[in-house]
C-alpha positions in Angstrom: -58.4 101.0 78.6 -55.6 98.4 77.9 -56.3 96.8 81.2 -60.0 96.3 80.2 -59.0 94.8 76.8 -56.5 92.5 78.5 -59.1 91.4 81.1 -61.7 90.7 78.3 -59.2 88.8 76.3 -58.1 86.7 79.3 -61.7 86.0 80.2 -62.5 84.9 76.6 -59.5 82.6 76.5 -60.4 81.0 79.8 -64.0 80.4 78.8 -62.9 78.8 75.5 -60.4 76.6 77.3 -63.2 75.0 79.2 -64.9 73.6 76.1 -64.6 69.9 75.5 -62.7 70.3 72.3 -60.7 67.1 72.6 -63.6 64.8 73.7 -64.1 61.5 71.9 -67.2 62.4 69.9 -66.7 60.0 67.0 -69.7 57.9 66.2 -68.3 55.6 63.5 -69.5 52.1 62.7 -66.4 50.0 63.2 -66.4 46.4 64.5 -66.0 47.6 68.1 -68.1 50.9 68.1 -71.2 52.3 66.6 -74.7 50.9 66.1 -75.7 47.4 65.1 -79.3 46.1 64.7 -79.7 42.3 65.0 -83.0 40.5 64.1 -83.7 37.1 65.5 -86.5 34.6 66.0 -88.3 34.7 69.4 -86.8 31.3 70.3 -83.3 32.7 69.8 -83.9 36.1 71.5 -82.5 35.3 74.9 -79.3 33.8 73.5 -78.9 36.7 71.1 -79.6 39.3 73.8 -76.9 37.8 76.1 -74.4 37.7 73.3 -75.1 41.4 72.5 -74.9 42.3 76.2 -71.5 40.6 76.6 -70.2 42.3 73.5 -71.3 45.7 74.7 -69.7 45.0 78.1 -66.4 44.4 76.3 -66.8 47.4 73.9 -68.6 50.3 75.6 -68.6 52.4 72.4 -70.8 49.7 70.7 -74.6 49.6 70.9 -76.4 46.5 69.8 -80.2 46.5 69.4 -81.8 43.0 69.4 -85.2 42.7 67.7 -87.3 39.6 68.1 -89.2 38.9 64.9 -90.3 36.1 62.6 -87.8 34.6 60.1 -89.7 36.3 57.2 -89.6 39.7 58.9 -85.9 39.2 59.7 -85.1 38.4 56.0 -87.1 41.4 54.9 -85.2 43.6 57.3 -81.9 42.2 55.9 -83.0 42.9 52.3 -84.1 46.4 53.1 -80.9 47.3 55.1 -82.9 47.7 58.3 -80.3 45.4 60.0 -76.9 43.9 59.5 -77.3 40.5 61.0 -80.0 38.0 61.5 -80.3 34.7 63.5 -83.0 32.3 62.2 -83.7 28.8 63.1 -83.9 27.2 59.7 -82.1 27.0 56.3 -82.8 29.5 53.7 -84.9 28.4 50.8 -83.3 28.5 47.3 -85.5 31.4 46.4 -84.5 33.3 49.5 -80.8 32.6 48.8 -81.2 33.9 45.2 -82.9 37.1 46.4 -80.2 37.8 48.9 -77.4 37.0 46.4 -78.9 39.4 43.9 -79.1 42.2 46.4 -75.9 44.3 46.9 -76.3 43.7 50.6 -75.3 40.0 50.3 -71.8 39.3 51.7 -71.8 35.8 53.1 -74.1 33.2 54.5 -73.0 31.2 57.4 -74.9 28.1 58.5 -74.2 26.9 62.0 -75.1 23.4 63.1 -75.7 23.1 66.9 -76.2 19.7 68.3 -77.0 18.7 71.8 
């Protein structure tokens, strides 16, 4: 009887030892891991896609989804928390700036000047 109990206990311990208890199963949203949705205008899609692809190659735990959309849809997605980042090809109007500043989502607005 003791032999059977010992055998059952040993089998149970061996089966539990095979479980992936210490696997890295964190799905946090840090700067180098997690999910990020980026909206951009169709003219900026290729550039944005390659930036996202390069970032994901450097940080395999990160997944960036690039969505091509109009500037208005991108701003709406930013206001409704559907994305974290947008790339548009124009300055924001004063009304759009005011709406973004009034939302709790607004953190900063960076304007890039690219000359050829």
